[in-house]
TORPA-4810 file (N, C-alpha, C, O; in nm, 3 decimals):
<nodes>
NODE_1_0.082_-0.119_0.000_0.000_0.000_0.000_0.087_0.126_0.000_0.055_0.224_-0.068_X
NODE_2_0.196_0.123_0.076_0.282_0.240_0.082_0.345_0.268_-0.054_0.365_0.384_-0.090_X
NODE_3_0.374_0.163_-0.131_0.439_0.183_-0.260_0.347_0.258_-0.356_0.394_0.339_-0.435_X
NODE_4_0.217_0.232_-0.350_0.124_0.303_-0.438_0.116_0.451_-0.401_0.116_0.537_-0.489_X
NODE_5_0.108_0.480_-0.273_0.102_0.619_-0.228_0.233_0.690_-0.258_0.234_0.804_-0.304_X
NODE_6_0.344_0.622_-0.230_0.475_0.682_-0.257_0.494_0.706_-0.406_0.554_0.807_-0.445_X
NODE_7_0.445_0.615_-0.491_0.456_0.634_-0.636_0.379_0.757_-0.681_0.426_0.831_-0.767_X
NODE_8_0.262_0.779_-0.623_0.183_0.897_-0.659_0.252_1.025_-0.612_0.250_1.126_-0.682_X
NODE_9_0.312_1.021_-0.494_0.381_1.140_-0.443_0.507_1.168_-0.523_0.530_1.282_-0.564_X
NODE_10_0.587_1.066_-0.546_0.715_1.084_-0.616_0.692_1.120_-0.763_0.759_1.208_-0.816_X
NODE_11_0.599_1.052_-0.827_0.576_1.077_-0.969_0.497_1.203_-0.995_0.520_1.270_-1.096_X
NODE_12_0.405_1.236_-0.908_0.316_1.350_-0.928_0.176_1.302_-0.959_0.157_1.189_-1.004_X
NODE_13_0.080_1.387_-0.936_-0.060_1.348_-0.955_-0.135_1.436_-1.054_-0.257_1.428_-1.062_X
NODE_14_-0.065_1.518_-1.129_-0.133_1.608_-1.222_-0.186_1.537_-1.346_-0.286_1.578_-1.403_X
NODE_15_-0.119_1.431_-1.387_-0.159_1.359_-1.506_-0.164_1.209_-1.478_-0.128_1.164_-1.369_X
NODE_16_-0.208_1.135_-1.576_-0.214_0.989_-1.566_-0.074_0.928_-1.556_-0.057_0.825_-1.491_X
NODE_17_0.024_0.991_-1.618_0.159_0.935_-1.625_0.241_0.956_-1.498_0.341_0.887_-1.480_X
NODE_18_0.203_1.047_-1.411_0.280_1.075_-1.291_0.300_0.955_-1.200_0.415_0.920_-1.170_X
NODE_19_0.193_0.889_-1.156_0.212_0.771_-1.071_0.286_0.658_-1.142_0.355_0.579_-1.077_X
NODE_20_0.271_0.648_-1.273_0.344_0.544_-1.348_0.494_0.575_-1.344_0.575_0.484_-1.325_X
NODE_21_0.529_0.700_-1.363_0.670_0.741_-1.354_0.724_0.713_-1.214_0.836_0.663_-1.199_X
NODE_22_0.646_0.746_-1.112_0.687_0.721_-0.974_0.704_0.572_-0.947_0.798_0.533_-0.877_X
NODE_23_0.615_0.490_-1.001_0.626_0.346_-0.983_0.751_0.291_-1.052_0.818_0.203_-0.997_X
NODE_24_0.781_0.342_-1.170_0.904_0.299_-1.238_1.028_0.339_-1.157_1.124_0.262_-1.148_X
NODE_25_1.025_0.458_-1.099_1.138_0.504_-1.017_1.155_0.416_-0.893_1.266_0.372_-0.863_X
NODE_26_1.047_0.391_-0.822_1.057_0.311_-0.699_1.095_0.166_-0.730_1.169_0.105_-0.653_X
NODE_27_1.045_0.112_-0.839_1.080_-0.024_-0.877_1.227_-0.032_-0.916_1.294_-0.132_-0.887_X
NODE_28_1.278_0.071_-0.982_1.421_0.070_-1.017_1.507_0.078_-0.891_1.613_0.015_-0.885_X
NODE_29_1.464_0.154_-0.791_1.536_0.156_-0.663_1.539_0.016_-0.601_1.641_-0.028_-0.548_X
NODE_30_1.425_-0.052_-0.608_1.416_-0.187_-0.555_1.514_-0.281_-0.624_1.578_-0.364_-0.560_X
NODE_31_1.525_-0.267_-0.756_1.613_-0.354_-0.832_1.760_-0.320_-0.809_1.845_-0.409_-0.806_X
NODE_32_1.790_-0.192_-0.794_1.929_-0.151_-0.768_1.978_-0.207_-0.636_2.092_-0.253_-0.626_X
NODE_33_1.893_-0.205_-0.534_1.930_-0.251_-0.401_1.874_-0.391_-0.373_1.837_-0.421_-0.259_X
NODE_34_1.868_-0.474_-0.473_1.815_-0.609_-0.458_1.898_-0.692_-0.359_1.843_-0.775_-0.286_X
NODE_35_2.028_-0.671_-0.356_2.113_-0.750_-0.268_2.095_-0.712_-0.121_2.126_-0.792_-0.032_X
NODE_36_2.046_-0.591_-0.095_2.023_-0.547_0.043_1.879_-0.495_0.056_1.857_-0.374_0.061_X
NODE_37_1.782_-0.586_0.061_1.642_-0.543_0.062_1.599_-0.470_0.190_1.492_-0.408_0.193_X
NODE_38_1.681_-0.477_0.294_1.644_-0.410_0.419_1.649_-0.259_0.410_1.581_-0.190_0.485_X
NODE_39_1.729_-0.206_0.316_1.742_-0.060_0.308_1.653_0.003_0.201_1.651_0.125_0.188_X
NODE_40_1.580_-0.077_0.126_1.492_-0.023_0.021_1.386_0.071_0.079_1.366_0.179_0.023_X
NODE_41_1.316_0.036_0.187_1.218_0.132_0.243_1.281_0.263_0.288_1.217_0.368_0.282_X
NODE_42_1.405_0.258_0.332_1.476_0.381_0.370_1.489_0.474_0.249_1.461_0.593_0.260_X
NODE_43_1.530_0.420_0.135_1.545_0.501_0.015_1.411_0.547_-0.040_1.401_0.656_-0.097_X
NODE_44_1.307_0.467_-0.025_1.172_0.512_-0.062_1.133_0.632_0.022_1.085_0.732_-0.031_X
NODE_45_1.155_0.622_0.152_1.120_0.733_0.242_1.198_0.858_0.213_1.142_0.968_0.213_X
NODE_46_1.327_0.843_0.189_1.411_0.958_0.155_1.362_1.022_0.024_1.358_1.144_0.012_X
NODE_47_1.324_0.939_-0.072_1.273_0.991_-0.199_1.146_1.071_-0.179_1.130_1.179_-0.237_X
NODE_48_1.055_1.020_-0.097_0.930_1.091_-0.070_0.957_1.224_-0.002_0.898_1.326_-0.038_X
NODE_49_1.046_1.224_0.096_1.079_1.348_0.169_1.141_1.450_0.074_1.104_1.567_0.078_X
NODE_50_1.235_1.408_-0.010_1.299_1.501_-0.103_1.199_1.559_-0.201_1.202_1.679_-0.230_X
NODE_51_1.110_1.475_-0.252_1.010_1.524_-0.349_0.913_1.621_-0.282_0.879_1.724_-0.340_X
NODE_52_0.869_1.590_-0.162_0.774_1.678_-0.094_0.839_1.814_-0.064_0.774_1.917_-0.076_X
NODE_53_0.965_1.813_-0.027_1.031_1.939_0.008_1.080_2.018_-0.112_1.072_2.141_-0.112_X
NODE_54_1.131_1.950_-0.215_1.197_2.021_-0.324_1.122_2.020_-0.457_1.142_2.110_-0.539_X
NODE_55_1.036_1.922_-0.479_0.966_1.911_-0.608_0.818_1.887_-0.583_0.772_1.773_-0.592_X
NODE_56_0.742_1.990_-0.553_0.600_1.969_-0.518_0.517_1.909_-0.631_0.411_1.851_-0.604_X
NODE_57_0.561_1.920_-0.757_0.488_1.858_-0.868_0.537_1.719_-0.900_0.487_1.654_-0.992_X
NODE_58_0.635_1.670_-0.825_0.689_1.537_-0.848_0.782_1.534_-0.968_0.823_1.638_-1.020_X
NODE_59_0.816_1.415_-1.010_0.906_1.398_-1.123_0.841_1.449_-1.251_0.910_1.501_-1.339_X
NODE_60_0.710_1.435_-1.263_0.643_1.482_-1.384_0.653_1.634_-1.400_0.647_1.683_-1.512_X
NODE_61_0.668_1.707_-1.292_0.687_1.851_-1.301_0.821_1.886_-1.363_0.832_1.985_-1.435_X
NODE_62_0.922_1.805_-1.336_1.053_1.827_-1.395_1.053_1.788_-1.542_1.115_1.856_-1.625_X
NODE_63_0.983_1.681_-1.575_0.980_1.633_-1.713_0.886_1.714_-1.802_0.891_1.700_-1.924_X
NODE_64_0.803_1.798_-1.744_0.714_1.881_-1.824_0.582_1.815_-1.860_0.522_1.850_-1.962_X
NODE_65_0.536_1.721_-1.780_0.410_1.653_-1.807_0.290_1.722_-1.741_0.179_1.669_-1.746_X
NODE_66_0.310_1.835_-1.679_0.199_1.900_-1.609_0.087_1.936_-1.704_0.109_1.966_-1.821_X
NODE_67_-0.032_1.932_-1.652_-0.151_1.959_-1.734_-0.148_2.103_-1.783_-0.136_2.196_-1.704_X
NODE_68_-0.159_2.119_-1.914_-0.165_2.252_-1.973_-0.030_2.311_-2.008_-0.025_2.415_-2.075_X
NODE_69_0.079_2.248_-1.967_0.212_2.299_-1.999_0.299_2.184_-2.045_0.259_2.068_-2.040_X
NODE_70_0.415_2.216_-2.090_0.510_2.113_-2.128_0.482_2.055_-2.266_0.403_2.108_-2.343_X
NODE_71_0.549_1.946_-2.294_0.537_1.880_-2.424_0.410_1.797_-2.430_0.361_1.747_-2.329_X
NODE_72_0.359_1.783_-2.549_0.240_1.701_-2.571_0.278_1.591_-2.667_0.301_1.615_-2.785_X
NODE_73_0.286_1.468_-2.615_0.335_1.356_-2.692_0.226_1.285_-2.770_0.250_1.239_-2.882_X
NODE_74_0.110_1.275_-2.715_0.004_1.198_-2.778_-0.075_1.285_-2.874_-0.094_1.404_-2.847_X
NODE_75_-0.123_1.229_-2.985_-0.192_1.310_-3.087_-0.314_1.385_-3.032_-0.338_1.498_-3.073_X
NODE_76_-0.390_1.324_-2.942_-0.510_1.393_-2.892_-0.475_1.501_-2.789_-0.563_1.575_-2.746_X
NODE_77_-0.349_1.510_-2.750_-0.308_1.616_-2.658_-0.261_1.741_-2.732_-0.248_1.847_-2.670_X
NODE_78_-0.235_1.732_-2.861_-0.186_1.846_-2.936_-0.298_1.944_-2.964_-0.411_1.904_-2.994_X
NODE_79_-0.267_2.071_-2.954_-0.365_2.175_-2.981_-0.376_2.197_-3.131_-0.277_2.193_-3.203_X
NODE_80_-0.497_2.220_-3.176_-0.519_2.250_-3.319_-0.477_2.393_-3.348_-0.496_2.482_-3.265_X
NODE_81_-0.419_2.415_-3.464_-0.376_2.551_-3.503_-0.489_2.632_-3.556_-0.471_2.748_-3.593_X
</nodes>
């Protein structure tokens, strides 16, 4: 349950892709520290704290996925001229 909430916080909640980005990030942390699984929750917690303090929009805010701004990758997201 914590992983889902942490993924939403770390990835951001402005778009559909934010929690997916957060989940990919947390899963990659899990895989990097596979040999020492006891410290994985520590790094999850540190990630959540850093995002809450320094990146209120999450990772998607840095990547430009915020609603109404940034790049538009999908055809139905592009504005008509």
